[in-house]
C-alpha positions as CSV (number, residue, x, y, z in Angstrom):
1,M,-18.7,15.1,14.0
2,R,-15.1,16.2,13.2
3,L,-12.2,13.7,13.7
4,Q,-10.5,16.1,16.2
5,T,-13.6,16.2,18.4
6,K,-14.1,12.5,18.1
7,L,-10.5,11.9,19.3
8,I,-10.9,14.2,22.2
9,L,-14.1,12.6,23.3
10,I,-12.8,9.1,22.9
11,I,-9.6,9.7,24.8
12,C,-11.3,11.6,27.6
13,S,-14.0,8.9,27.9
14,L,-11.3,6.3,28.2
15,L,-9.4,8.3,30.7
16,V,-12.5,8.8,32.9
17,F,-13.3,5.1,32.8
18,V,-9.7,4.1,33.6
19,I,-9.3,6.8,36.4
20,V,-12.7,5.9,38.0
21,S,-12.0,2.2,37.8
22,L,-8.5,2.5,39.2
23,G,-9.5,5.0,41.9
24,S,-12.4,2.8,43.1
25,M,-10.2,-0.2,43.1
26,F,-7.4,1.6,45.0
27,Y,-10.0,3.0,47.5
28,Y,-11.4,-0.5,48.0
29,I,-8.0,-2.1,48.5
30,M,-6.8,0.7,50.8
31,T,-9.9,0.6,53.1
32,S,-9.8,-3.2,53.2
33,A,-6.1,-3.1,54.1
34,L,-6.7,-0.4,56.7
35,E,-9.6,-2.4,58.3
36,D,-7.4,-5.6,58.3
37,Q,-4.6,-3.7,59.9
38,I,-6.7,-2.1,62.6
39,G,-8.5,-5.4,63.2
40,T,-5.3,-7.3,63.6
41,R,-3.9,-4.5,65.8
42,A,-7.0,-4.8,68.1
43,L,-6.7,-8.5,68.2
44,K,-3.1,-8.5,69.2
45,V,-3.7,-6.0,71.9
46,A,-6.6,-8.1,73.2
47,E,-4.5,-11.3,73.2
48,T,-1.7,-9.4,75.0
49,I,-4.0,-8.1,77.7
50,A,-5.7,-11.6,78.1
51,S,-2.3,-13.2,78.7
52,M,-1.2,-10.6,81.4
53,P,-0.8,-12.3,84.8
54,E,-2.3,-9.2,86.6
55,I,-5.5,-9.7,84.7
56,R,-5.7,-13.4,85.5
57,H,-5.0,-12.8,89.2
58,A,-7.6,-10.1,89.3
59,F,-10.3,-12.7,88.3
60,Q,-9.4,-14.6,91.5
61,T,-10.4,-11.7,93.7
62,S,-13.9,-10.8,94.8
63,D,-13.8,-7.4,92.9
64,P,-11.6,-7.5,89.8
65,S,-12.6,-4.2,88.5
66,P,-10.3,-1.9,90.6
67,I,-7.3,-3.9,89.4
68,I,-8.3,-4.3,85.7
69,Q,-9.8,-0.9,85.0
70,P,-6.5,1.1,85.5
71,I,-4.5,-1.4,83.4
72,A,-7.1,-1.4,80.6
73,E,-7.4,2.4,80.5
74,N,-3.6,2.9,80.5
75,I,-3.2,0.6,77.5
76,R,-6.3,2.1,75.7
77,E,-4.8,5.6,75.9
78,K,-1.4,4.4,74.6
79,I,-2.9,2.6,71.5
80,D,-5.6,5.3,70.9
81,A,-8.3,2.6,70.9
82,E,-12.0,3.6,71.4
83,Y,-12.4,1.2,74.2
84,I,-10.9,-1.8,76.0
85,V,-13.5,-3.9,77.8
86,V,-12.7,-6.9,80.1
87,G,-15.6,-9.1,81.2
88,N,-16.2,-12.5,82.8
89,R,-17.9,-15.5,81.2
90,E,-21.3,-14.0,81.7
91,G,-20.3,-10.9,79.9
92,I,-20.3,-8.6,82.9
93,R,-17.8,-5.7,82.4
94,Y,-14.8,-5.3,84.7
95,S,-13.5,-2.3,82.7
96,H,-14.9,0.3,80.4
97,P,-14.0,3.8,79.2
98,L,-17.2,5.0,80.9
99,P,-16.9,3.9,84.5
100,E,-20.6,4.1,85.1
101,R,-21.0,1.1,82.6
102,I,-18.8,-1.1,84.6
103,G,-20.7,-4.0,86.1
104,K,-23.2,-4.0,83.2
105,E,-23.5,-6.7,80.5
106,M,-21.3,-6.5,77.3
107,I,-23.3,-5.6,74.1
108,G,-22.7,-7.0,70.6
109,G,-23.6,-10.6,70.8
110,D,-20.4,-11.9,69.3
111,N,-18.9,-13.5,72.5
112,G,-19.9,-17.1,71.6
113,P,-16.7,-18.1,69.7
114,V,-14.5,-16.4,72.3
115,L,-16.1,-18.4,75.1
116,E,-15.1,-21.5,73.2
117,G,-11.4,-20.4,73.3
118,E,-11.2,-18.7,69.9
119,S,-9.7,-15.2,69.2
120,I,-11.8,-13.3,66.6
121,I,-12.1,-10.0,64.8
122,S,-15.6,-8.8,64.3
123,K,-17.8,-5.9,63.5
124,A,-20.7,-5.2,65.8
125,I,-22.7,-2.4,67.4
126,G,-21.7,-1.9,71.0
127,S,-22.6,0.6,73.6
128,L,-20.5,3.3,71.9
129,G,-21.7,2.5,68.4
130,P,-20.6,0.4,65.4
131,S,-17.0,-0.7,65.9
132,L,-14.3,-3.0,64.6
133,R,-13.2,-5.1,67.5
134,G,-10.6,-7.8,68.4
135,K,-11.6,-10.3,71.1
136,A,-9.5,-12.8,72.9
137,P,-10.4,-15.3,75.7
138,I,-8.8,-15.2,79.2
139,F,-7.7,-18.7,80.3
140,G,-7.6,-19.8,83.9
141,E,-5.2,-22.2,85.5
142,G,-7.1,-25.3,84.2
143,G,-7.2,-23.9,80.7
144,H,-10.8,-22.9,81.0
145,V,-12.1,-19.6,79.7
146,I,-12.7,-17.4,82.6
147,G,-13.1,-14.0,80.8
148,I,-13.1,-12.0,77.7
149,V,-11.0,-9.0,76.5
150,S,-12.5,-6.8,73.8
151,V,-10.4,-4.0,72.1
152,G,-12.4,-1.8,69.7
153,F,-12.1,1.0,67.3
154,L,-15.2,2.9,66.2
155,T,-16.2,2.5,62.5
156,E,-16.8,6.2,62.4
157,D,-13.1,6.9,63.2
158,I,-12.0,4.4,60.5
159,E,-14.2,6.2,58.0
160,L,-12.6,9.5,58.9
161,I,-9.2,8.1,58.0
162,T,-10.5,6.6,54.7
163,D,-12.2,9.9,53.9
164,V,-8.9,11.6,54.0
165,Y,-7.4,9.1,51.5
166,Q,-10.5,9.3,49.4
167,S,-10.1,13.1,49.1
168,R,-6.5,12.6,48.1
169,I,-7.5,10.0,45.5
170,E,-10.1,12.3,44.0
171,L,-7.7,15.2,43.9
172,V,-5.0,13.1,42.1
173,S,-7.7,11.7,39.7
174,L,-8.8,15.3,38.8
175,I,-5.2,16.3,38.1
176,V,-4.7,13.2,36.0
177,L,-7.9,13.9,34.1
178,A,-6.9,17.5,33.5
179,V,-3.5,16.4,32.2
180,G,-5.2,13.7,30.1
181,L,-7.7,16.3,28.6
182,L,-4.8,18.6,27.7
183,G,-2.9,15.6,26.2
184,S,-6.0,14.5,24.2
185,V,-6.3,18.0,22.7
186,L,-2.7,18.0,21.7
187,I,-2.8,14.5,20.3
188,A,-6.0,15.3,18.3
189,H,-4.4,18.6,17.0
190,N,-1.2,16.8,15.9
191,V,-3.2,14.0,14.2
192,R,-5.3,16.6,12.4
193,R,-2.2,18.5,11.3
194,S,-0.4,15.3,10.2
195,I,-3.3,14.4,7.9
196,H,-3.6,18.0,6.6
197,G,-6.9,18.7,8.3
198,L,-8.7,15.9,6.4
199,E,-11.6,14.0,7.8
200,P,-11.7,10.1,7.6
201,K,-14.3,10.2,4.8
202,E,-12.1,12.6,2.8
203,I,-9.1,10.4,3.4
204,G,-11.1,7.3,2.2
205,E,-12.2,9.1,-0.9
206,L,-8.6,10.3,-1.6
207,Y,-7.3,6.7,-1.2
208,T,-10.0,5.4,-3.6
209,E,-9.2,8.2,-6.1
210,K,-5.4,7.6,-5.8
211,K,-5.9,3.9,-6.4
212,A,-8.0,4.5,-9.4
213,I,-5.5,7.1,-10.8
214,L,-2.6,4.7,-10.3
215,E,-4.4,1.9,-12.1
216,S,-5.4,4.1,-14.9
217,I,-1.9,5.3,-15.6
218,R,-0.2,3.4,-18.4
219,E,3.1,3.5,-16.6
220,G,4.5,1.2,-13.9
221,I,4.7,3.0,-10.5
222,I,6.5,1.7,-7.4
223,A,7.0,3.6,-4.2
224,V,9.4,2.7,-1.4
225,N,10.0,4.0,2.1
226,R,13.3,5.3,3.5
227,D,14.4,1.7,4.2
228,G,13.8,0.6,0.6
229,I,10.7,-1.4,1.5
230,I,8.0,-1.3,-1.2
231,T,4.9,0.4,0.0
232,M,2.9,0.6,-3.3
233,A,2.9,-0.9,-6.8
234,N,0.2,-0.5,-9.4
235,R,-1.0,-3.2,-11.8
236,Y,1.0,-2.0,-14.8
237,A,4.2,-2.3,-12.8
238,L,3.3,-6.0,-12.0
239,Q,2.8,-6.5,-15.8
240,L,6.2,-5.1,-16.6
241,L,7.8,-7.2,-13.9
242,E,5.9,-10.3,-15.3
243,L,4.3,-11.0,-12.0
244,P,0.6,-12.1,-11.5
245,I,-1.8,-9.2,-11.2
246,R,-2.7,-10.1,-7.7
247,A,0.8,-10.7,-6.5
248,K,1.8,-8.9,-3.3
249,I,5.2,-7.2,-3.4
250,T,4.5,-4.6,-0.8
251,G,6.6,-5.2,2.3
252,R,9.5,-6.6,0.2
253,H,12.8,-4.8,-0.3
254,I,13.0,-3.1,-3.7
255,E,16.3,-4.8,-4.6
256,D,14.8,-8.2,-4.0
257,V,12.2,-7.4,-6.7
258,I,14.3,-5.3,-9.1
259,P,18.0,-6.1,-8.3
260,N,19.5,-3.5,-10.7
261,T,17.3,-0.6,-9.5
262,R,18.7,2.8,-8.3
263,L,15.6,3.7,-6.4
264,Y,17.2,3.0,-3.0
265,E,20.1,5.2,-4.1
266,V,17.7,8.0,-4.8
267,V,16.3,7.6,-1.2
268,R,19.9,7.8,0.1
269,T,21.0,10.9,-1.9
270,G,17.7,12.7,-2.3
271,E,18.4,13.5,-5.9
272,A,15.9,12.9,-8.7
273,E,16.7,11.0,-11.9
274,F,14.8,11.5,-15.1
275,D,14.5,9.5,-18.4
276,H,17.1,6.9,-17.5
277,E,17.2,3.6,-19.4
278,M,17.3,0.2,-17.7
279,L,16.4,-3.4,-18.3
280,I,13.6,-5.1,-16.3
281,G,13.6,-8.8,-17.3
282,D,13.4,-8.7,-21.1
283,H,11.9,-5.2,-21.2
284,E,13.8,-2.0,-21.9
285,V,12.2,0.8,-19.9
286,I,12.5,4.5,-19.5
287,V,12.6,5.3,-15.7
288,N,12.0,8.4,-13.7
289,R,12.9,8.4,-10.0
290,V,11.8,11.1,-7.6
291,P,12.5,11.3,-3.8
292,I,9.6,11.9,-1.4
293,I,10.7,14.8,0.8
294,N,9.2,15.9,4.1
295,R,10.1,19.4,5.2
296,K,10.7,18.3,8.8
297,T,12.1,14.7,8.5
298,G,13.8,15.0,5.1
299,V,13.7,12.1,2.6
300,T,11.0,9.6,3.6
301,G,11.0,7.5,0.5
302,A,11.0,7.6,-3.3
303,V,8.7,6.9,-6.3
304,S,9.7,5.4,-9.6
305,S,7.6,5.5,-12.8
306,F,8.7,3.5,-15.8
307,R,7.3,2.6,-19.2
308,S,8.3,0.1,-21.8
309,K,10.7,1.6,-24.3
310,S,9.1,-0.3,-27.1
311,E,5.7,1.3,-26.4
312,L,7.3,4.7,-26.6
313,Y,8.9,3.7,-29.9
314,R,5.6,2.5,-31.2
315,L,3.9,5.8,-30.2
316,T,6.8,7.6,-32.0
317,E,6.3,5.4,-35.0
318,E,2.6,6.1,-35.1
319,L,3.1,9.8,-34.9
320,S,5.7,9.5,-37.6
321,Q,3.2,7.7,-39.8
322,V,0.6,10.3,-39.2
323,K,3.2,13.0,-40.1
324,Q,4.1,11.0,-43.2
325,F,0.5,10.6,-44.2
326,A,0.0,14.4,-43.8
327,E,3.0,15.0,-45.9
328,A,1.7,12.5,-48.5
329,L,-1.7,14.3,-48.6
330,R,0.2,17.6,-49.1
331,A,2.2,16.1,-51.9
332,Q,-0.9,14.5,-53.4
333,T,-2.7,17.9,-53.3
334,H,0.3,19.5,-55.0
335,E,0.4,16.8,-57.6
336,F,-3.3,17.0,-58.4
337,S,-3.1,20.8,-58.6
338,N,-0.5,20.4,-61.3
339,K,-2.7,17.9,-63.2
340,L,-5.7,20.2,-62.8
341,Y,-3.6,23.0,-64.4
342,V,-2.7,20.6,-67.3
343,I,-6.4,19.6,-67.8
344,S,-7.4,23.3,-67.6
345,G,-4.8,24.2,-70.3
346,L,-5.9,21.3,-72.5
347,I,-9.5,22.5,-72.3
348,Q,-8.5,26.1,-73.1
349,L,-6.6,24.8,-76.1
350,E,-9.7,22.8,-77.1
351,S,-7.8,19.6,-76.9
352,Y,-10.8,17.9,-75.3
353,Q,-9.8,14.3,-76.3
354,E,-6.4,14.6,-74.6
355,A,-8.0,16.1,-71.5
356,V,-10.6,13.3,-71.3
357,E,-7.8,10.6,-71.7
358,L,-5.7,12.2,-68.9
359,I,-8.6,12.3,-66.6
360,S,-9.6,8.7,-67.4
361,K,-6.0,7.6,-66.9
362,E,-5.6,9.2,-63.4
363,A,-9.1,8.1,-62.3
364,N,-8.4,4.5,-63.4
365,V,-5.1,4.3,-61.6
366,H,-6.5,5.5,-58.2
367,Q,-9.8,3.8,-58.6
368,N,-8.1,0.4,-59.4
369,W,-5.7,0.9,-56.5
370,V,-8.4,1.7,-54.0
371,Q,-10.7,-1.0,-55.3
372,F,-7.9,-3.6,-55.0
373,I,-7.1,-2.5,-51.4
374,M,-10.8,-2.7,-50.4
375,R,-11.3,-6.1,-52.0
376,E,-8.1,-7.9,-51.0
377,I,-7.1,-6.0,-47.8
378,P,-10.4,-5.1,-46.1
379,D,-8.9,-4.2,-42.8
380,P,-9.3,-0.3,-42.7
381,M,-6.2,0.3,-40.6
382,I,-3.9,-1.7,-42.9
383,G,-5.6,-0.4,-46.0
384,G,-5.3,3.2,-44.9
385,L,-1.6,2.6,-44.2
386,L,-1.0,1.2,-47.7
387,I,-2.8,4.0,-49.3
388,G,-0.7,6.5,-47.4
389,K,2.5,4.7,-48.3
390,F,1.4,4.7,-52.0
391,N,0.9,8.5,-51.9
392,H,4.2,8.9,-50.1
393,A,5.9,6.8,-52.8
394,Q,4.5,9.0,-55.5
395,E,5.9,12.0,-53.8
396,L,9.4,10.3,-53.6
397,K,9.1,9.5,-57.3
398,L,9.4,5.7,-56.7
399,I,7.2,2.8,-57.6
400,F,5.3,1.2,-54.8
401,E,3.6,-2.0,-55.9
402,I,1.4,-4.5,-54.2
403,D,1.5,-8.0,-55.7
404,H,-1.7,-8.7,-57.5
405,E,-1.7,-12.2,-55.9
406,S,-1.9,-10.6,-52.4
407,S,-4.8,-11.4,-50.1
408,F,-5.0,-10.3,-46.5
409,G,-8.6,-10.6,-45.4
410,D,-8.4,-13.6,-43.1
411,I,-6.8,-12.0,-40.0
412,P,-7.9,-13.6,-36.7
413,E,-9.3,-11.2,-34.1
414,H,-6.7,-12.0,-31.5
415,I,-3.9,-10.6,-33.7
416,D,-3.1,-7.0,-32.7
417,R,-3.5,-4.8,-35.7
418,K,-1.2,-2.2,-34.3
419,L,1.6,-4.8,-34.3
420,L,0.9,-5.7,-37.9
421,I,1.0,-2.0,-38.9
422,T,4.3,-1.7,-37.1
423,I,5.7,-4.6,-39.2
424,I,4.3,-3.6,-42.5
425,G,4.9,0.2,-42.1
426,N,8.6,-0.2,-41.0
427,L,9.4,-2.8,-43.7
428,I,8.0,-0.5,-46.4
429,D,9.8,2.6,-45.0
430,N,13.1,0.6,-44.7
431,A,12.7,-0.6,-48.4
432,M,11.9,3.0,-49.6
433,E,15.0,4.3,-47.8
434,A,17.1,1.5,-49.2
435,V,16.2,2.1,-52.9
436,L,16.6,5.9,-52.6
437,A,20.0,5.4,-50.9
438,S,21.2,3.0,-53.7
439,G,21.6,5.7,-56.3
440,D,20.8,3.1,-59.0
441,E,19.9,4.6,-62.3
442,R,17.0,2.1,-62.6
443,E,13.6,3.3,-61.6
444,P,13.3,2.9,-57.8
445,H,10.9,0.1,-57.0
446,V,9.4,-1.4,-53.8
447,K,7.1,-4.4,-53.9
448,L,4.9,-5.8,-51.2
449,F,3.3,-9.2,-51.0
450,L,0.7,-10.1,-48.4
451,T,-1.0,-13.5,-48.1
452,D,-3.3,-15.1,-45.5
453,L,-3.3,-18.6,-47.2
454,G,-2.3,-21.5,-45.0
455,E,-1.6,-21.4,-41.2
456,D,0.4,-18.2,-41.2
457,L,0.1,-14.6,-42.3
458,I,3.0,-13.9,-44.6
459,I,4.4,-10.3,-45.2
460,E,7.1,-10.0,-47.8
461,C,8.7,-6.7,-48.8
462,E,11.1,-6.6,-51.7
463,D,13.4,-3.7,-52.6
464,R,16.1,-3.1,-55.2
465,G,18.4,-1.2,-52.9
466,I,22.1,-1.7,-52.0
467,G,21.4,-4.9,-50.0
468,I,22.8,-5.9,-46.6
469,P,26.5,-6.8,-46.4
470,E,27.2,-10.3,-45.0
471,E,29.4,-9.0,-42.2
472,T,26.3,-7.0,-40.8
473,A,23.7,-9.7,-41.4
474,K,23.8,-10.9,-37.8
475,V,23.2,-7.5,-36.2
476,V,20.7,-6.0,-38.6
477,F,17.8,-6.4,-36.1
478,E,19.7,-4.9,-33.2
479,K,18.5,-1.6,-31.9
480,G,20.6,1.3,-33.0
481,F,22.3,-0.5,-35.9
482,S,21.9,1.1,-39.3
483,T,23.8,1.2,-42.6
484,K,22.4,4.7,-43.3
485,A,23.8,7.9,-41.9
486,G,22.0,10.3,-39.6
487,A,20.6,10.4,-36.1
488,N,17.7,8.3,-34.7
489,R,18.5,5.4,-37.0
490,G,18.4,1.6,-36.3
491,I,15.0,1.5,-34.8
492,G,12.6,0.3,-37.5
493,L,13.8,-3.3,-38.0
494,A,14.3,-3.7,-34.2
495,L,10.6,-2.7,-33.8
496,V,9.6,-5.2,-36.5
497,Q,11.4,-8.0,-34.8
498,Q,9.8,-7.1,-31.4
499,A,6.4,-6.9,-32.9
500,A,6.8,-10.3,-34.7
501,L,8.0,-12.0,-31.5
502,K,5.0,-10.6,-29.6
503,L,2.8,-12.2,-32.2
504,N,4.7,-15.4,-31.8
505,G,6.1,-15.1,-35.3
506,Y,9.5,-14.3,-36.8
507,I,11.2,-12.1,-39.3
508,T,13.9,-13.2,-41.8
509,F,15.6,-11.8,-44.9
510,H,17.6,-12.9,-47.9
511,K,19.2,-11.4,-51.0
512,N,17.0,-10.3,-53.9
513,P,18.3,-11.9,-57.1
514,G,17.6,-8.6,-58.9
515,G,19.6,-6.6,-56.3
516,G,18.5,-5.5,-52.8
517,T,16.9,-7.5,-50.0
518,I,13.7,-9.4,-49.4
519,F,12.3,-9.3,-45.9
520,T,9.7,-12.0,-44.9
521,A,7.7,-12.0,-41.7
522,A,5.5,-15.0,-40.7
523,I,2.7,-14.6,-38.1
524,P,0.9,-17.8,-37.0
525,K,-2.9,-17.5,-37.2
526,N,-3.5,-19.9,-34.3
527,S,-1.0,-18.2,-32.0
528,P,1.4,-21.1,-31.6
529,E,4.0,-20.7,-28.9
530,R,7.2,-20.3,-30.7
531,S,10.4,-19.9,-28.7
532,R,13.1,-17.3,-29.3
533,D,15.4,-20.1,-30.3
534,T,13.1,-21.1,-33.2
535,H,13.2,-17.5,-34.4
536,E,17.0,-17.3,-34.1
537,H,17.4,-20.6,-35.9
538,A,15.1,-19.5,-38.8
539,T,17.0,-16.2,-39.1
540,S,20.4,-17.9,-39.0
541,E,19.4,-20.3,-41.8
542,S,18.0,-17.5,-44.0
543,N,21.2,-15.5,-43.6
544,H,23.2,-18.4,-45.0
């Protein structure tokens, strides 16, 4: 059954129940009040007649009826009662609307309490039919009951009055029900339009899908309403905010969670903001802020998505490494093509011995390099990086050497290989750029030393470049700082430091006695908790 139909049925059923209940209750209260009112009225009239001196004196005569009958009928006509009957203690009538019944016994059987001096209201079946009657005793001079006055209204007449009210109640109920039916249709239609014609099952499925999508996105997402109250935040946003995964931040104001946000400003102005940088805790993030706009009500809130800037840099670095590897393969293909031409020429000149020696030399160089990598650095990601850097160095016409004492096989599983690649790759790139920029006539040379001996993983990269001036030693790891000209500089060493800190390690450097700089990174194998102060202290000591 469709939601709109369900809403109409539920609202109409509720209206019918409420209208019938209230109508029945009102009818009951009204009929009860009417009967009480008529009964009280009959009793008061009966007591008034019983206290009339004329009636009392009439009982002292031999024939009270001629005196009492005119008085009773006159009063009956004025109050529009069905009957007024006056009788003696034996219940013999002295007055009656039908004169022929005068002198006969009163009918109803409810005179007992009245003869004891009590005034009552009762329902009984008299000679004229069922009636509601008020009865009062007539007291003599000695205070004894000498007669009875009974004033009655037929139940049939009372029901005619209540029937009129019942018809009116039913008419009003039908009108209210019709208005309620129209209102339920309008409500159901508006509800269906506000939820874009979706059924509850579809809404539930959309909610589940939205939740899964938000959790699968590797970006922090926070939504707020027009008052700046957080209505939604995904798991990655909690991670960037350094909050527990199950923390509840919905219902809080956005500025209480992120004091320096501009999200509430976007709600106020309705203008989107893209690719803005901001600081959340210790994380630099790239933020997009978009207002939520309703065509009728205007801006109803805003959504912010943000991602760690370091992750974007890491992705950029990985893409750059892929590009460099592709360029290295291209250069290697070009280099080997030249060597193949040389070998072909030697063969054509029948210099077979020289051709064999050239082939053996090239094969031995690469075979020895690859075998060393596979033996001492078995991790495929790090080994592949080093082979790519070796090929790139050949293209740049510089020497890239890995110390023969290097050993890098004992890498614990908990250490992120991507962070190690960031450290090694950026240190090598920085060293290559340094030796190329030095303009030294000596053969450009970069040397890498890796060791897993002891409690730490040690990465040491040595270059014979221009070195780092003392006045810039304290800011060499700051993002954006570089001694080399050009755009997009000053990122590599900052990424190295961030990666080392994430691995609970540190990065330091000192001057190379032969010229240039030696960078050393230490990564603990057992993941000890090192503070930032320890890292800064080690860096400060190495600089001095």
